[in-house]
C-alpha positions as CSV (number, residue, x, y, z in Angstrom):
1,M,19.5,9.0,0.6
2,N,17.9,10.0,3.9
3,L,14.6,8.2,4.2
4,K,12.8,10.8,6.2
5,R,13.9,13.5,3.8
6,L,12.9,11.3,0.8
7,L,9.4,10.7,2.3
8,L,9.0,14.4,3.1
9,T,10.0,15.3,-0.4
10,A,7.5,12.8,-1.7
11,A,4.8,14.3,0.3
12,I,5.4,17.9,-0.8
13,T,6.5,17.4,-4.4
14,T,4.1,17.0,-7.3
15,A,6.2,15.0,-9.8
16,C,4.6,13.8,-13.0
17,I,6.0,10.3,-13.2
18,V,5.3,9.6,-16.9
19,S,8.9,8.7,-17.3
20,T,10.2,6.8,-20.3
21,N,12.7,5.2,-17.9
22,L,9.8,3.6,-16.0
23,Q,7.5,2.9,-18.8
24,A,9.8,2.0,-21.7
25,K,9.8,-1.7,-22.8
26,A,8.1,-3.4,-19.9
27,D,5.8,-3.1,-16.9
28,T,7.0,-6.3,-15.4
29,Y,10.4,-6.7,-13.6
30,R,12.4,-9.1,-11.5
31,A,14.0,-7.7,-8.4
32,G,15.7,-10.5,-6.4
33,K,13.1,-13.1,-5.5
34,F,10.2,-10.6,-6.3
35,T,8.3,-10.2,-9.5
36,I,7.1,-6.6,-9.8
37,N,4.3,-5.3,-12.0
38,I,3.7,-1.5,-12.2
39,F,0.8,0.0,-14.1
40,D,-1.4,3.0,-14.1
41,T,-5.2,3.1,-13.7
42,E,-7.3,6.2,-14.5
43,T,-6.7,7.5,-11.0
44,T,-3.5,6.0,-9.5
45,R,-0.2,4.2,-10.1
46,V,-0.4,0.6,-8.9
47,Y,2.4,-1.7,-7.6
48,V,1.9,-5.5,-7.5
49,G,4.8,-7.5,-6.0
50,C,4.9,-11.3,-5.7
51,D,7.5,-13.4,-4.0
52,D,8.8,-16.8,-5.2
53,K,6.0,-18.6,-3.3
54,G,3.3,-16.7,-5.2
55,Q,2.3,-14.5,-2.3
56,C,1.4,-11.1,-3.6
57,I,0.7,-7.6,-2.4
58,R,-1.1,-4.8,-4.3
59,L,-0.5,-1.2,-3.4
60,E,-2.2,1.9,-4.9
61,D,-1.8,5.7,-4.6
62,G,1.9,5.7,-5.4
63,T,3.5,9.1,-4.6
64,G,6.0,10.5,-7.1
65,W,9.1,12.3,-5.9
66,R,12.4,13.8,-6.9
67,D,15.4,14.2,-4.6
68,Q,19.1,14.9,-5.2
69,G,19.1,13.7,-8.8
70,Y,16.9,10.7,-8.2
71,R,13.3,10.1,-9.1
72,G,10.8,7.5,-8.2
73,T,7.5,6.4,-6.8
74,T,6.8,5.3,-3.2
75,W,3.9,3.3,-1.9
76,V,3.0,3.0,1.8
77,N,1.7,-0.2,3.4
78,G,1.4,0.3,7.2
79,D,5.0,0.5,8.6
80,Y,6.4,-0.5,5.2
81,Y,7.5,1.7,2.3
82,Y,8.0,0.3,-1.2
83,S,10.0,2.6,-3.6
84,V,10.9,2.2,-7.2
85,S,13.6,4.7,-8.0
86,W,16.2,5.6,-10.6
87,K,19.0,8.2,-11.1
88,E,18.2,10.8,-13.6
89,N,20.3,11.0,-16.8
90,S,21.8,7.6,-16.0
91,N,21.7,4.1,-17.5
92,E,22.2,2.3,-14.2
93,G,18.5,1.2,-14.2
94,M,15.8,1.1,-11.6
95,Y,15.9,-0.2,-8.0
96,L,13.3,-1.6,-5.7
97,T,13.8,-0.5,-2.1
98,I,11.7,-1.8,0.9
99,V,11.9,0.0,4.2
100,H,10.3,-1.2,7.5
101,N,10.2,1.1,10.5
102,N,12.8,3.5,8.9
103,K,15.2,0.6,8.3
104,Q,16.1,-0.5,4.8
105,I,15.4,-4.3,4.5
106,L,15.8,-4.7,0.8
107,R,17.4,-3.0,-2.2
108,E,17.5,-4.9,-5.5
109,K,18.0,-3.9,-9.1
110,M,15.0,-4.3,-11.3
111,V,15.4,-6.2,-14.5
112,A,12.7,-6.1,-17.2
113,I,11.6,-9.6,-17.9
114,A,8.9,-9.3,-20.6
115,E,7.1,-6.8,-22.7
116,N,3.4,-6.1,-22.9
117,L,2.4,-8.9,-20.5
118,P,-1.4,-9.1,-20.1
119,K,-2.5,-7.6,-16.8
120,V,-4.1,-10.2,-14.6
121,D,-7.4,-9.0,-13.1
122,L,-6.8,-10.2,-9.5
123,K,-9.3,-9.9,-6.7
124,W,-8.1,-8.3,-3.5
125,A,-9.3,-8.2,0.1
126,T,-8.4,-5.3,2.3
127,W,-7.8,-6.4,5.9
128,C,-7.3,-3.9,8.7
129,D,-6.4,-3.9,12.4
130,V,-7.8,-1.4,14.9
131,V,-4.9,0.7,16.3
132,N,-4.0,3.8,18.3
133,I,-7.0,3.7,20.7
134,K,-5.8,5.6,23.7
135,T,-8.9,5.5,25.8
136,G,-12.3,3.9,25.4
137,Q,-13.2,2.0,22.2
138,L,-13.6,2.7,18.5
139,A,-17.3,3.0,17.8
140,L,-18.8,0.6,15.2
141,R,-21.7,2.7,13.9
142,F,-24.9,1.9,12.0
143,K,-24.1,4.7,9.5
144,P,-21.2,7.2,9.1
145,N,-21.1,9.4,12.2
146,G,-24.3,7.7,13.3
147,K,-25.4,5.8,16.4
148,S,-22.9,3.3,17.8
149,R,-23.8,-0.3,17.9
150,A,-20.6,-1.7,19.5
151,G,-17.1,-0.8,20.5
152,L,-13.9,-2.2,19.0
153,D,-10.5,-2.5,20.8
154,N,-6.9,-2.3,19.6
155,G,-6.2,-5.6,17.8
156,N,-9.7,-6.2,16.4
157,H,-9.2,-7.6,12.9
158,V,-11.7,-6.3,10.3
159,L,-12.4,-6.7,6.6
160,L,-12.9,-3.4,4.7
161,H,-15.8,-3.4,2.2
162,K,-15.9,0.3,1.2
163,Q,-14.9,3.7,2.3
164,E,-16.6,7.1,2.2
165,G,-14.2,9.9,3.3
166,I,-12.8,8.9,6.7
167,W,-15.6,6.4,7.2
168,A,-15.0,2.7,6.5
169,Y,-17.6,0.0,6.3
170,V,-16.2,-3.2,7.8
171,T,-17.0,-6.7,9.0
172,V,-15.4,-7.6,12.4
173,F,-13.6,-11.0,12.2
174,K,-11.5,-11.4,15.3
175,G,-9.8,-9.7,18.2
176,P,-9.8,-9.1,21.9
177,N,-13.6,-8.7,22.3
178,K,-15.1,-11.8,20.8
179,K,-18.7,-10.6,21.2
180,V,-18.3,-8.2,18.3
181,E,-17.2,-10.9,15.8
182,G,-19.4,-11.0,12.7
183,L,-20.8,-7.5,13.2
184,Q,-20.8,-5.0,10.4
185,G,-20.8,-1.2,10.6
186,W,-18.9,2.0,10.0
187,V,-15.7,3.1,11.8
188,N,-13.4,6.0,11.6
189,S,-10.6,4.8,9.3
190,N,-8.0,7.0,11.1
191,Y,-7.9,4.1,13.6
192,L,-7.2,1.4,11.1
193,T,-4.0,0.1,9.6
194,C,-4.7,-1.9,6.5
195,T,-3.0,-4.3,4.0
196,Q,-4.3,-5.9,0.8
197,E,-4.2,-9.6,0.0
198,P,-5.1,-11.4,-3.1
199,I,-8.2,-13.7,-3.1
200,D,-7.8,-17.1,-4.6
């Protein structure tokens, strides 16, 4: 399947993924060295994947899609795409596919490993990097669209606390301009690329 076409289809197709294929029997799967848990909240479909060392990633806002006899859900995490997919009217099962920079780096069959496992209420931190600043700096503001208190450069590492529309409230942790470390404020989230990590 062509990845770009798949992602385009995902973006323009509203597919209701309440599929018995995906939700029958179990929410938890083994895919190679990964343990995958998929569940729905009131507003989104969530993917939690953990490797054999216990390092986990949580992705929300999965996009349902249908393309050439296949259905699935895709989650975006920076330059990575995580897709759970299956062929319609087939018993071949589901597959986990991970793509980085338009190159497939993993495709593994998903095997249900348990039924009705309790969902662990993990705590997550959202870390972001400032990116795509062409000229000048990204303003760190006292309030959304308010007065600037400092400027951030590409590569500044921030912790995301909350978001209101395009505006993200962050704490600056590290990066090229050390003088802004520890400052808090609002930035335009269009210039952030973020990942989520579990908190011990």
